[in-house]
Backbone as numpy.savetxt, mean C-alpha at the origin, in Angstrom:
# Nx Ny Nz CAx CAy CAz Cx Cy Cz
-33.49 9.97 -10.32 -33.54 9.24 -11.36 -34.05 7.85 -10.82
-35.11 7.50 -11.85 -35.96 6.23 -11.56 -35.75 5.72 -12.86
-35.09 3.92 -12.21 -34.81 3.36 -13.52 -35.88 2.15 -13.40
-36.37 1.70 -14.44 -37.60 0.98 -14.33 -37.41 -0.45 -15.26
-36.21 -0.50 -16.04 -36.21 -1.90 -17.14 -35.04 -2.19 -16.49
-34.62 -3.37 -16.94 -33.06 -4.20 -16.33 -32.30 -3.25 -17.01
-32.62 -3.20 -18.19 -31.39 -2.59 -18.91 -30.66 -1.06 -18.01
-31.82 -0.25 -17.67 -31.60 0.84 -17.27 -31.19 1.01 -15.84
-31.41 -0.19 -15.18 -31.00 -0.53 -14.01 -29.34 -0.90 -13.70
-28.89 -1.76 -14.80 -27.80 -2.06 -14.88 -26.85 -0.94 -15.50
-27.30 -0.26 -16.27 -26.64 0.68 -16.81 -26.64 2.24 -15.49
-27.35 2.11 -14.84 -27.39 3.09 -13.43 -26.32 2.58 -12.47
-26.49 1.09 -12.25 -25.48 0.49 -11.44 -23.70 0.87 -12.04
-23.43 0.80 -13.21 -22.44 0.83 -14.08 -21.91 2.02 -13.59
-23.05 3.18 -13.92 -22.32 4.66 -13.76 -22.08 5.20 -12.21
-23.23 4.37 -11.50 -22.71 4.12 -9.79 -21.36 4.13 -9.41
-20.84 2.90 -10.08 -19.67 1.93 -9.47 -18.72 2.84 -10.23
-18.69 3.51 -11.79 -17.51 3.80 -11.81 -17.37 5.30 -11.35
-18.49 5.95 -10.36 -18.47 7.08 -10.24 -17.37 6.66 -8.35
-17.72 5.54 -7.85 -17.56 5.31 -6.83 -16.22 4.10 -6.40
-15.63 4.17 -7.49 -14.39 3.16 -7.45 -13.04 3.77 -7.05
-12.29 2.54 -5.91 -11.38 3.49 -5.49 -10.10 3.37 -6.43
-9.60 4.85 -6.41 -8.43 4.63 -7.30 -6.87 3.85 -7.09
-6.58 3.27 -8.08 -5.06 2.12 -7.22 -4.17 3.33 -6.82
-3.51 3.52 -6.10 -2.41 3.94 -5.55 -1.14 3.62 -6.28
-0.48 4.21 -6.91 0.94 3.74 -7.87 2.08 4.41 -6.75
2.81 3.71 -6.67 4.05 4.26 -5.43 5.07 5.16 -6.22
5.13 6.19 -5.80 5.98 7.44 -6.25 7.43 7.34 -5.29
8.29 7.16 -6.33 9.77 6.90 -5.62 10.29 8.13 -4.99
10.05 9.27 -5.55 10.22 10.70 -4.96 9.54 10.55 -3.56
8.52 10.62 -2.91 8.05 10.59 -2.22 7.30 9.33 -1.09
7.75 8.01 -1.62 7.00 6.99 -1.39 8.55 6.30 -0.73
9.92 6.61 -1.28 11.03 5.88 -0.70 11.38 6.12 0.64
11.57 5.25 1.40 12.31 5.34 2.85 13.42 4.47 3.18
14.50 5.12 3.87 15.22 4.30 3.94 14.78 3.29 5.34
15.86 2.53 6.01 15.39 1.40 6.93 14.95 2.09 8.01
15.82 2.85 8.44 15.84 3.86 9.89 14.54 4.42 9.61
14.43 5.23 8.45 13.02 6.13 8.74 11.80 5.27 8.30
12.04 4.37 8.00 10.63 3.18 7.64 10.34 2.39 9.48
11.58 2.56 9.84 11.26 1.67 11.32 10.58 2.62 12.42
11.33 4.28 12.25 10.50 5.30 13.08 8.69 5.72 12.48
8.91 5.70 11.32 7.42 5.78 10.72 6.50 4.27 11.07
6.93 3.23 11.56 6.10 2.18 11.82 6.03 2.02 13.41
6.91 2.84 13.71 7.02 2.91 15.49 7.55 1.59 16.01
8.71 1.14 15.29 9.08 -0.10 15.74 10.68 0.00 15.67
11.36 -0.37 16.82 12.68 -0.45 16.72 13.47 -0.53 15.81
14.59 -0.27 15.61 15.34 -0.34 14.22 15.91 -1.79 14.19
16.37 -2.60 15.43 16.43 -3.87 15.89 15.49 -4.93 15.30
14.25 -4.85 15.75 13.00 -5.67 15.46 12.80 -5.43 13.50
12.76 -4.41 13.07 12.45 -3.98 12.12 13.54 -4.87 11.22
14.82 -4.51 11.34 15.85 -5.43 10.43 15.41 -6.71 10.75
14.97 -7.57 12.01 14.72 -8.98 11.99 13.66 -9.58 11.00
12.59 -8.55 11.25 11.48 -8.71 10.14 11.90 -8.37 8.90
12.36 -7.70 8.14 13.04 -7.85 7.16 14.06 -9.03 6.98
14.63 -9.23 7.62 15.30 -10.97 7.60 14.49 -12.00 7.29
13.43 -11.96 8.23 12.43 -13.09 8.16 11.80 -12.72 6.84
11.90 -11.63 6.16 10.84 -11.59 4.95 9.61 -10.91 4.94
9.08 -10.51 6.25 8.02 -9.82 6.61 7.88 -8.83 6.05
8.62 -8.09 5.86 8.96 -6.63 5.27 9.81 -6.41 3.94
9.01 -5.90 3.01 10.07 -6.26 1.52 10.70 -5.02 1.55
12.48 -5.31 1.27 13.27 -4.17 0.79 13.85 -4.13 -0.58
14.26 -3.03 -0.68 14.65 -2.91 -2.04 16.17 -2.74 -2.17
16.72 -2.78 -3.08 18.21 -2.49 -2.88 19.24 -3.54 -2.15
20.58 -3.22 -1.88 21.70 -4.04 -1.29 22.36 -2.98 -0.45
22.83 -3.86 0.67 23.79 -3.22 1.49 23.20 -2.16 2.12
23.79 -1.06 2.10 23.72 0.44 2.81 22.51 1.42 1.67
22.64 0.69 0.60 21.35 1.44 -0.52 20.17 0.91 -0.11
19.85 0.04 0.76 18.43 -0.94 0.85 17.42 0.55 1.36
15.99 0.49 0.40 15.11 1.29 0.88 13.63 0.83 0.94
12.58 1.37 1.51 11.07 0.52 1.91 10.85 1.60 0.78
9.37 1.22 0.16 8.56 1.79 -0.29 7.46 2.16 0.98
6.98 2.86 1.22 5.82 3.46 2.28 4.35 2.53 1.67
4.03 2.69 0.55 2.66 1.76 0.46 3.05 0.22 1.02
4.10 -0.17 0.55 4.46 -1.84 0.56 4.64 -2.16 2.24
5.34 -0.97 2.49 5.27 -1.07 4.44 3.98 -1.15 4.85
3.15 -0.26 4.48 2.03 -0.10 5.32 1.25 -1.35 5.01
0.95 -2.16 3.48 0.47 -3.15 3.29 1.06 -4.40 4.14
2.37 -4.43 4.42 2.93 -5.68 5.06 2.74 -5.83 6.56
2.47 -4.31 7.10 1.91 -4.34 8.46 0.71 -4.62 8.49
-0.29 -4.34 7.50 -1.32 -4.63 7.90 -1.41 -6.26 7.68
-0.90 -6.85 6.44 -1.14 -8.07 6.73 -0.50 -9.18 7.55
0.80 -8.69 8.37 1.28 -9.33 9.60 0.70 -9.04 10.92
-0.45 -8.55 10.79 -0.81 -8.25 12.22 -1.94 -9.31 12.61
C-alpha cells in the first residue's frame, strides 16, 4: 500500500495502530485470585517477607483476616514497580 497524501498517511497510521494496540488485561477473579501463601510461592518470596511487604503496603491485598487474597495481575505489577 502506497500512501501519498497526508490524509491517507494519517488513516494508514490509525489502521496500523488499531491492529497493533495491546489489549487491556481485565482481572478474572476465578483464575487471578490467590491466597497469601500461593502468592508468596508464585513470587518465590518467603511467606514472612511477603507478609512484611503487605504490611508496608508494597503489595495490595483484598479481604480481611483469614480471607485475604491477592490478584495475580496486581502482584505482578507490584513486583515490577518495587524492584
